[in-house]
N, C-alpha and C positions, 0 to 999 in steps of 0.2 A: 594568496589564500582564496580558495573557491568556496562558494556557498551552495553546494549541490546537495540535493536530497532525493532519495528514492524511497517510496512507501507504497504499500499495497493495501487494499481494503475494498469496501463496498460503498457504492453511492447510497446516500440516505434518502434521496428523493430525485425527481426528474431534474436534469440539468436545465438551466435557463440561459437564454441568449438575449443580449442587449447590444446596443451600438453606441459608440462614443459620438460626441457632436460632429467629429470629422468623418464618421461612417465606419470606423474600425469595429469589427465584431469582437465581442467578449462573451465567452461561455463560462458560466460559474456553476459549481456544484460543491457539495460537502461530502467528504470521504470519511467513513468510519473505519478506523484501524483497531483491531483487537489483538492483544497479546495472549499467548497461551502459556500456562504454567502447569508443570506436573505436580500433582498432589501425592506426596509420599504415602499418606494415610489411606486414601481411597484407591491408590494405584491407577488413577485416571487423569487425563488431560482436562483442564478446566479453562474456560475463557476468563480473561482478566477484564478490568474496567476498560471500556472502549474510549478511544481518543478521537475527537471529531476535528477535522481540519478542512478549512475552506480552500478551494482550489480555483484559480483563475486561469483560463486557457484562451489566449489571444489569437486573433486573425484566422486565416484559412485553416490552420491545423485544428483550432477549436471548432470551426464549422464542420470539418470532416469528422471529428470525434462525435459531434452531436448527431450527424447523419448516421454514423455507425451505431451509435447508441440506440437510435430509434429502430434500426434494422435488427440489431442483435438482442435487444432486451437487456434486462438487468443481469449483469455479470460482474464479478470482481475485476478490478483494474489495478495496474501498476502505474504510478505517476512518477515521472522524472522531472525535476525542475529546481527552482531556487527558493529558499525560504525568505520570507519578507515579514516585517513587523509593521502592522498598521497602528497608528497612534491617533487618538482623538480625545476631545474633552466632552464629558457627558453634559448635555444641554440642561438637564434638570438639576443635577447636583454640583456641576463644575468639576467633578473628579476626573482625573486623567485615566484614560483607559487604553488598553492595547490588546492586540490579537495577532497571533502568527497565522500566516497564509502561505500557500505555495503558488508561485507563478510557474505554471506547467510549461515545459518544453516538449514533452511527449507524454501521451496517455495511451496505454495499451491494454486491451482486454485480455484477461487470463483465460486461456483455452479451457473449455469444459472438460473435466476429467472423465476418463473412461472407468466404468465400474470394474473392479478387479475381484469381485466376489467376496469382499470383506478382507482380503489378504493384504497385509502390509508390504510395501516395497522395501528393498534392502535399506534405503536411506531412512524410511520411517522406522524400521526395526532398530537401526543404529541409533536414531534420535531417542526412541523410547528406552533402549538399554542404557544409554548415556545418562538420561534424566533420572532413571531409577537408581543409578549408582551415584548420583549427585555430581556428575562430571559437567564441565563447562566446555565451551567451544574451543578452548586452548589446551584441554587436558584429555587424557584417556582416548576414548573412541573418536573424538572429534579432532584430534591432532593430526589425523591422516584422512584424506578423502576416501569416501566409500568406493570400493572397486565395483565397477559394473561390468558384468561379463560381456565381452564383445565390443566394448566401447573404448575409444582412444582416450587416454588419460591426460593428453596435452591440454593445458588451459586454452580457452578460446580467445585469448588476447595476446 
């Protein structure tokens, strides 16, 4: 069994870099991931409660990400890695504590979108229609992939 995770979101503050005693680079940042839900009453998409996840990015890849971050500014990212649970004992109370973190294998900036004049893409329209009808990813409109004119429908894997 693998322990892989892929998540997208926004960095909550500037990434920090430190070095282990043997000189290995460690870049750390916190990712805010926000789910969206369709509100049937208001007929609008609403942001849900954000989830904050600490990310650790080791070695040269982390250094490259930090350099890209300083050049590209704040943009959403996709993190691929493995989930880890840190455990410790609170020094003041003696209570056992734990927190989930991601050890990143890859971090990629999400390209800046191009304005389409407020028009929804076919995929966004399909998502909106499915949500309005109470459909899930395995029923109705989402049981078949959206057809894109002029695009090959062969999966990329």
